[in-house]
C-alpha positions in Angstrom: 81.1 226.2 -123.9 80.7 225.4 -127.6 79.7 221.9 -126.7 77.0 223.3 -124.4 75.6 225.6 -127.1 75.6 222.8 -129.6 73.8 220.5 -127.2 71.1 223.1 -126.5 70.6 223.7 -130.2 70.2 219.9 -130.8 67.7 219.6 -128.0 65.7 222.6 -129.3 65.6 221.0 -132.7 64.4 217.7 -131.3 61.6 219.2 -129.2 60.6 221.5 -132.0 60.3 218.5 -134.3 58.2 216.6 -131.8 55.7 219.5 -131.3 52.3 218.8 -132.8 49.9 221.7 -132.9 46.7 221.2 -131.0 43.8 219.6 -132.9 46.0 218.7 -135.9 45.9 215.0 -136.6 47.5 212.8 -139.2 46.1 209.5 -140.5 48.3 206.6 -139.5 50.7 205.2 -142.0 49.2 201.9 -142.7 51.4 198.8 -143.3 51.4 197.4 -146.8 52.3 193.8 -145.9 49.9 190.9 -145.4 48.6 190.4 -141.9 46.3 187.6 -140.9 45.2 185.5 -137.9 48.2 184.9 -135.7 50.2 187.9 -136.9 51.8 190.1 -134.2 53.7 193.3 -133.9 53.6 197.1 -134.4 51.9 196.8 -137.8 49.0 195.0 -136.2 48.7 197.7 -133.6 48.6 200.3 -136.4 45.8 198.4 -138.1 43.9 198.0 -134.8 44.2 201.7 -134.1 42.9 202.6 -137.6 39.9 200.3 -137.2 39.2 201.9 -133.8 39.0 205.3 -135.5 36.1 203.8 -137.5 34.4 202.5 -134.4 35.5 198.9 -134.0 36.7 199.2 -130.3 39.5 196.6 -130.6 42.1 196.1 -128.0 45.4 197.4 -129.4 47.5 194.6 -128.2 49.4 193.9 -131.4 47.9 190.4 -131.8 45.8 189.6 -134.9 43.2 187.6 -133.1 39.7 186.6 -133.9 38.2 190.0 -133.0 40.7 191.8 -135.3 39.9 189.3 -138.1 36.2 189.8 -137.7 36.6 193.5 -137.8 38.6 193.3 -141.0 36.1 190.9 -142.4 33.2 193.3 -141.6 35.1 196.2 -143.1 35.8 194.3 -146.3 32.1 193.5 -146.7 31.4 197.2 -147.1 33.3 197.2 -150.4 32.4 194.7 -153.2 36.0 195.1 -154.6 37.6 193.5 -151.5 37.8 189.8 -150.7 35.8 188.6 -147.7 38.6 186.6 -146.1 39.5 188.7 -143.0 43.1 189.1 -144.2 44.7 192.5 -144.3 46.6 193.2 -147.5 47.4 196.0 -149.9 43.9 196.4 -151.3 42.3 196.4 -147.9 44.9 198.9 -146.8 43.9 201.3 -149.6 40.2 201.2 -148.8 41.0 201.5 -145.0 43.0 204.6 -145.7 40.2 206.1 -147.8 37.7 205.3 -145.1 39.8 207.1 -142.5 40.0 210.2 -144.7 36.3 210.2 -145.3 35.7 209.7 -141.6 37.9 212.7 -140.7 36.2 214.9 -143.3 32.7 214.1 -141.9 33.6 214.6 -138.3 35.3 217.9 -139.0 32.2 219.2 -140.7 29.6 218.0 -138.2 27.0 220.6 -137.2 25.5 220.8 -133.8 22.1 222.2 -134.9 19.9 219.5 -133.4 17.6 220.5 -130.6 18.8 219.9 -127.1 16.0 218.0 -125.4 17.7 218.1 -122.0 15.8 221.2 -120.7 13.4 220.3 -117.9 14.3 216.6 -118.0 15.2 214.6 -114.9 18.8 213.7 -115.5 19.6 211.7 -112.4 19.6 208.4 -114.2 20.6 209.4 -117.7 24.3 208.4 -117.6 25.5 204.8 -117.8 26.6 203.3 -114.6 29.8 202.3 -116.3 30.3 205.2 -118.6 34.0 204.7 -119.1 33.4 201.6 -121.2 33.7 202.7 -124.9 30.6 201.7 -126.9 28.1 201.9 -124.0 28.4 205.6 -123.3 25.5 206.3 -125.8 22.9 204.4 -123.8 20.4 205.9 -121.4 18.7 203.9 -118.7 15.1 202.6 -118.8 14.3 204.4 -115.5 15.3 207.7 -117.1 13.1 207.0 -120.2 10.1 206.1 -118.0 10.5 209.3 -115.9 10.8 211.5 -118.9 8.9 209.7 -121.7 6.1 212.3 -122.1 8.7 215.1 -122.6 10.7 213.0 -125.0 7.8 212.0 -127.3 6.1 215.4 -127.3 8.8 217.2 -129.2 7.7 218.7 -132.5 9.6 216.8 -135.1 7.5 217.7 -138.2 7.4 214.1 -139.5 4.5 211.6 -139.5 5.0 209.1 -136.7 4.6 205.5 -137.8 5.4 203.6 -134.6 6.6 204.1 -131.1 8.8 201.8 -129.0 7.6 201.5 -125.5 8.3 198.0 -124.1 6.8 197.3 -120.7 7.1 194.5 -118.3 4.1 192.2 -117.7 1.8 193.5 -114.9 2.7 190.4 -112.8 6.4 190.8 -113.3 7.9 193.5 -111.1 11.5 194.5 -111.0 13.9 193.9 -108.2 17.2 194.8 -109.9 20.2 193.2 -108.3 22.8 194.0 -111.0 23.0 197.5 -112.5 26.5 197.8 -113.8 25.2 199.3 -117.0 22.3 201.6 -117.8 20.3 199.8 -120.6 17.0 200.6 -122.2 14.3 198.0 -123.0 14.4 199.3 -126.7 17.5 200.2 -128.6 19.0 200.5 -132.1 22.0 198.4 -133.2 24.2 199.8 -135.9 25.0 197.2 -138.5 26.9 199.3 -141.1 30.5 200.5 -140.9 29.5 204.0 -139.7 26.2 205.8 -139.6 25.4 209.5 -139.8 22.8 210.8 -137.4 20.8 213.6 -139.0 19.0 216.6 -137.4 16.0 215.7 -139.6 14.9 212.5 -141.4 16.5 213.5 -144.7 20.0 213.1 -146.2 20.0 216.9 -146.8 19.9 217.6 -143.1 22.9 218.4 -141.0 25.0 215.5 -139.5 24.8 215.9 -135.7 26.5 212.7 -134.7 28.3 209.8 -136.1 27.7 206.3 -134.6 29.8 203.3 -135.3 29.5 199.6 -136.2 27.8 197.7 -133.4 27.0 200.9 -131.4 23.7 200.7 -129.5 21.6 203.8 -128.9 18.1 204.5 -127.5 15.2 204.3 -130.0 11.8 205.8 -129.4 10.0 206.4 -132.7 9.8 205.4 -136.3 8.9 208.3 -138.6 8.2 208.8 -142.3 11.1 210.7 -143.8 12.9 211.0 -147.1 12.3 208.2 -149.5 15.6 206.5 -150.6 15.1 204.7 -153.9 18.1 202.4 -153.5 16.4 200.9 -150.4 12.8 201.4 -151.5 12.0 202.9 -148.1 11.1 206.1 -146.3 11.4 204.7 -142.8 13.6 206.6 -140.3 14.2 206.0 -136.6 14.3 208.8 -134.0 17.1 208.0 -131.5 18.5 209.9 -128.5 21.7 209.7 -126.5 23.5 211.4 -123.6 26.3 213.7 -124.6 28.4 216.0 -122.4 25.7 216.5 -119.8 22.8 216.8 -122.2 20.3 214.6 -123.9 20.2 215.0 -127.7 18.2 213.4 -130.4 18.5 212.8 -134.2 17.4 210.5 -137.0 18.9 207.5 -138.7 17.8 205.7 -141.8 16.1 202.5 -140.6 17.8 200.0 -143.1 21.3 200.7 -141.7 20.7 198.9 -138.4 18.3 196.8 -136.4 15.7 197.9 -133.8 15.8 195.5 -130.8 13.9 195.0 -127.6 13.9 192.8 -124.5 11.0 190.4 -125.1 10.0 190.2 -121.4 6.5 188.9 -122.1 7.9 185.9 -124.1 10.5 185.2 -121.5 8.0 185.3 -118.7 5.6 182.9 -120.5 8.4 180.4 -121.1 9.3 180.5 -117.4 5.7 179.8 -116.4 5.4 176.9 -118.8 8.6 175.3 -117.4 7.4 176.0 -113.8 4.1 174.2 -114.5 6.0 171.3 -116.1 8.2 170.9 -113.0 5.3 171.2 -110.5 3.2 168.6 -112.3 5.8 166.0 -113.3 8.9 164.3 -112.2 11.7 166.0 -114.2 15.0 164.8 -115.4 17.5 166.0 -117.9 19.6 164.7 -120.8 23.0 163.7 -119.6 25.5 162.9 -122.4 28.3 165.4 -121.6 31.3 164.7 -123.9 29.3 161.7 -125.1 30.0 159.8 -121.8 26.8 157.7 -122.4 27.8 157.0 -126.0 27.0 158.5 -129.4 23.3 158.2 -130.4 22.6 156.6 -133.8 23.2 158.7 -136.9 20.1 160.4 -138.3 19.5 159.0 -141.8 23.3 158.7 -142.1 23.9 162.3 -140.9 25.0 163.9 -137.7 22.2 166.5 -137.8 18.6 165.7 -137.4 15.7 167.1 -139.4 15.4 170.0 -136.9 19.0 171.0 -137.0 20.0 169.4 -133.7 23.5 167.9 -133.5 24.2 164.2 -132.8 27.2 164.9 -130.5 26.4 165.2 -126.8 22.7 164.3 -127.4 20.2 161.5 -126.9 17.8 160.0 -129.4 14.2 160.7 -128.8 12.1 158.2 -130.7 8.6 159.0 -131.8 7.4 155.5 -131.0 8.6 152.1 -129.7 9.2 150.9 -133.3 12.1 153.4 -133.5 10.8 154.5 -136.9 11.9 158.0 -136.5 13.7 160.2 -133.9 15.2 163.5 -133.1 18.2 164.6 -131.0 17.6 165.9 -127.5 20.6 168.1 -126.6 22.6 167.5 -123.4 21.2 169.3 -120.4 17.6 169.6 -121.8 14.9 169.2 -119.1 12.3 166.5 -119.8 9.1 165.6 -118.0 8.8 161.8 -117.2 5.4 160.6 -118.4 5.9 156.8 -118.1 8.6 154.2 -118.2 9.4 150.5 -119.0 12.6 148.5 -118.4 14.6 150.4 -121.1 12.9 153.7 -121.9 11.4 156.8 -120.4 8.4 158.3 -122.2 9.1 162.1 -122.0 7.9 165.5 -123.2 9.7 168.8 -123.2 8.0 172.2 -123.6 9.8 173.3 -126.8 9.3 170.0 -128.7 5.8 169.0 -129.8 4.6 165.5 -128.9 5.9 162.7 -126.7 9.1 160.7 -127.2 10.9 157.6 -125.9 14.5 158.0 -124.7 16.8 155.2 -123.6 17.1 155.4 -119.8 20.9 155.6 -119.8 20.7 159.1 -121.3 18.5 160.6 -118.6 19.8 161.8 -115.2 17.9 162.9 -112.1 21.0 164.2 -110.1 20.2 167.7 -108.8 17.1 167.8 -111.2 14.8 170.6 -110.0 11.8 169.8 -107.9 11.1 173.5 -107.6 12.1 176.3 -110.0 13.5 179.3 -108.2 15.9 181.0 -110.6 15.9 181.2 -114.4 18.2 182.8 -117.0 16.4 183.4 -120.4 18.5 183.9 -123.5 16.9 185.6 -126.5 18.8 184.2 -129.6 17.0 186.6 -131.9 17.7 189.9 -130.2 21.0 188.8 -128.6 20.1 189.7 -125.0 19.0 188.0 -121.8 16.8 188.5 -118.8 17.4 187.0 -115.3 14.5 186.1 -113.1 14.0 185.0 -109.5 10.9 183.5 -107.7 9.7 185.5 -104.8 6.9 183.9 -102.6 4.1 183.9 -105.3 5.5 185.7 -108.3 8.6 186.1 -110.5 10.8 189.2 -110.4 13.2 190.6 -113.0 16.5 191.0 -111.3 18.8 191.7 -114.3 18.7 192.3 -118.0 21.8 192.6 -120.2 23.2 192.1 -123.7 24.4 188.6 -124.7 26.1 186.8 -127.6 25.1 183.3 -128.7 26.7 180.6 -130.9 27.0 180.5 -134.6 27.0 177.4 -136.9 30.4 177.2 -138.5 33.3 174.8 -139.1 34.4 174.7 -135.5 31.4 176.2 -133.8 27.7 175.4 -133.1 24.5 177.3 -132.6 23.4 177.6 -129.0 20.6 175.0 -128.7 17.1 176.2 -128.1 14.9 174.9 -125.3 14.7 174.5 -121.5 17.9 173.4 -119.9 19.3 172.5 -116.5 22.0 174.6 -115.0 24.2 171.6 -114.6 27.4 172.9 -113.0 29.5 176.0 -112.3 33.1 176.6 -112.9 35.3 179.6 -111.9 36.7 179.3 -115.5 37.2 176.9 -118.3 39.9 176.4 -120.9 39.1 176.2 -124.6 41.1 175.0 -127.7 42.3 176.7 -130.8 40.0 175.9 -133.7 40.9 172.6 -135.3 43.7 171.7 -132.9 44.2 170.2 -129.4 46.2 173.2 -128.3 44.7 175.2 -125.4 44.1 178.7 -126.7 42.6 180.6 -123.8 40.0 180.7 -121.0 36.6 182.1 -120.1 35.8 183.1 -116.5 32.7 182.6 -114.4 31.0 179.8 -116.3 27.6 178.2 -115.8 27.3 175.1 -118.0 23.8 174.2 -119.3 24.3 172.0 -122.5 27.2 170.0 -123.6 30.2 172.4 -123.8 27.8 175.3 -123.8 28.3 177.8 -120.9 27.2 181.2 -119.9 30.5 183.0 -119.3 32.4 186.2 -119.2 34.6 187.7 -121.9 36.9 185.0 -123.3 40.7 185.6 -123.0 43.0 184.4 -125.7 46.4 183.5 -124.4 49.2 185.7 -125.8 52.4 184.3 -127.3 54.2 182.3 -124.6 51.2 182.3 -122.2 49.2 179.2 -121.2 47.1 177.9 -118.3 50.2 177.3 -116.3 51.5 180.9 -116.2 48.2 182.8 -116.5 45.8 182.0 -113.7 42.2 182.0 -115.1 40.8 182.2 -111.6 42.6 185.5 -110.9 40.5 188.5 -111.7 43.6 190.5 -112.7 43.7 188.3 -115.9 40.0 189.0 -116.8 38.6 191.6 -119.2 35.2 193.2 -118.6 34.0 194.4 -122.1 33.9 193.0 -125.6 32.2 195.3 -128.3 30.6 192.3 -130.1 28.5 191.2 -127.1 24.8 191.7 -127.9 25.3 192.1 -131.6 25.2 188.9 -133.8 25.8 185.2 -133.0 29.5 184.5 -133.0 30.5 182.2 -130.1 31.3 178.5 -130.5 28.1 177.5 -128.7 28.3 179.4 -125.4 26.5 182.6 -124.3 28.9 185.5 -123.8 28.2 188.1 -121.1 30.2 191.1 -119.8 32.5 189.6 -117.2 30.9 191.4 -114.2 27.5 190.0 -115.2 28.9 186.5 -115.6 30.4 186.8 -112.2 27.0 187.9 -110.8 25.3 184.8 -112.4 28.0 182.5 -111.2 27.6 183.6 -107.6 23.8 183.7 -107.9 22.9 180.5 -109.7 22.0 177.4 -107.6 22.5 174.0 -109.1 19.2 172.1 -108.6 16.9 175.1 -108.7 18.2 177.1 -111.6 17.2 176.7 -115.3 18.5 178.2 -118.6 15.9 178.9 -121.3 17.0 179.8 -124.9 14.3 181.2 -127.1 14.4 182.0 -130.8 
């Protein structure tokens, strides 16, 4: 009997100790040891969870991978006292703990005094199609905006309006949307600071009505004149709106703490028409020097980069004249119009390079080269988004538009080349190497190659410890991931163009080798 009573008392004590009152939260106890790329374990999970509280949307897998390093690096850049090395250490820990405390204080004191603009609005298409994806739940679809625009802009906001965002498609470019996994607007605001307060009015004295995080995207509709902030020498504020708990709300953010972005459909459409005319009026081939199979072109003035920033590897030399006095590199996969030829050279032009050039014949292929352009993917390197277009009888149609992430020039990575390219091949997945090594580090699904090792592909998957291509099937969808919070933000890939995996799959199944092109605009 005594043993039973003691056992009950012990269990009561344990469960009492485990009880946490509702709505009471404690900051995580942050580790005080060094963590860097390749670190693993519970300490890494704690850091990832702390960063997620600040809006970084990391996968809490206990692996200090590239995304965790980039999140730490971005956090460090908010504090001049911290090193910019992407390494978690005691100093970074202190500032991270301080940021968590400030974040909790702000959120607990948020007011909900902003006007609810939901009344009399047509809500049918307000929610994202995939609202469970963290980071995309703030967006509202373009169709909702077009249906309700007059009501959205007619609100009395008591601030001079400087500009309105109202991107429209060209009149001769209708929509025939075939992929709508996400509701995305033509105009949006990208947060580029660690966290950002949304105010009820365009002044820092106004109530905070929402907090948006690093790399969040929200709908933008107007620029207004608000409070002048001397440290930025600006009085420019943006009016944004979002969907929240069944209502549409709006607020104001200071303009210098993010970037307004739009889908440049007019520029995309014009580039497509230029390429279409080139193909209709000329015999077209493309540069073929994948993995330098046709040999390295000559060095440019002793360097591996030409005067336009193009890389020597996986390229062809385009000479300005027969004397070979000067040249530039034409990247692998670039489409060229054949103007003339002799025994050794083709005289060519390409829409994004001014002038005419002479390229050795061995570097040009006509295998599957398009005789008619039917499908085009246009990547906007500036705004980090893309549009997908299909020819229909006598006009082009927009069938999809989505965020995208291009390549960055770094020690082991390259900018995504600009120009008009051939969709050369499709792969269900491809393997990639760890930077600076020959070790296979992971895979990317649903890949369409267009230039050298440059693919449009889904979310890359780093192999975990003990995994490799032999025990993790890259072709099996169970091993794929849909979402990566950095997609559509800043260039950061090795050369490729990252998409959400479902959109990459859509492109992989839709693209036709021989009639599909990829255009990258700046």
